[in-house]
C-alpha positions in Angstrom: 96.0 131.6 74.4 94.2 129.0 76.6 95.2 125.8 75.0 93.0 125.2 72.0 90.6 128.0 72.9 90.9 131.0 70.7 89.8 134.6 71.2 86.5 134.1 69.4 85.6 131.1 71.6 86.4 133.0 74.8 84.1 135.9 73.6 81.3 133.4 72.9 81.7 131.8 76.3 81.6 135.2 78.0 78.5 136.2 76.1 76.7 132.9 77.1 77.7 133.5 80.8 76.4 137.1 80.5 73.0 135.8 79.2 72.7 133.0 81.8 73.7 135.0 84.9 72.8 138.6 83.9 74.8 141.7 84.2 73.9 142.2 87.9 75.1 138.8 89.0 78.5 138.9 87.3 80.3 141.0 90.0 79.0 138.7 92.7 80.1 135.6 90.6 83.5 137.1 90.1 83.9 138.0 93.8 82.9 134.4 94.8 85.4 132.9 92.4 88.1 135.3 93.6 87.5 134.3 97.3 87.5 130.6 96.4 90.9 131.0 94.6 92.3 133.0 97.5 91.1 130.4 100.0 92.6 127.6 98.0 96.0 129.3 97.8 95.9 130.0 101.5 95.2 126.4 102.4 98.0 125.2 100.0 100.5 127.5 101.7 99.4 126.5 105.2 99.7 122.8 104.3 103.2 123.4 103.0 104.1 125.3 106.2 102.8 122.4 108.3 104.7 119.9 106.3 107.9 121.9 106.5 107.5 122.2 110.3 107.0 118.4 110.6 110.2 117.7 108.5 112.2 120.1 110.6 111.0 118.5 113.8 111.9 115.0 112.4 115.3 116.2 111.4 115.9 117.7 114.9 114.7 114.5 116.6 117.1 112.4 114.4 120.0 114.7 115.1 119.6 114.6 118.9 120.8 111.4 120.5 118.1 109.8 122.6 119.0 109.2 126.2 118.3 105.8 127.8 115.1 105.9 129.7 115.4 103.9 133.0 112.6 101.3 133.4 109.8 102.1 135.9 110.4 99.0 138.0 114.0 97.9 138.3 114.4 94.2 138.4 115.8 92.9 141.7 117.8 89.7 141.8 115.6 86.7 142.6 116.6 85.1 145.9 116.8 81.3 146.1 113.5 80.2 147.6 112.8 76.6 148.6 110.3 74.7 146.5 106.9 74.3 148.1 106.3 71.0 149.8 103.4 68.9 148.7 100.5 68.7 151.1 99.5 65.2 152.1 95.8 64.6 152.8 95.6 61.8 155.5 
């Protein structure tokens, strides 16, 4: 049934849990476990959806050719300037 646990072992575990928590706490315990499982499943599905969106965006970006972006400051041709003359101190 559950790996190596048989029916007798499961009944024994349920009986011990009943003794430890009491009959009044079992519905609250079950509700808490159910909410935890539901939250876990929800987070797993959200993570898969986010990952799928990221893959789709990456594929779209790779499929679209990127346009050349002009540089912010175009380089002007450098004019020939005379070299500076040394200053003599006389």
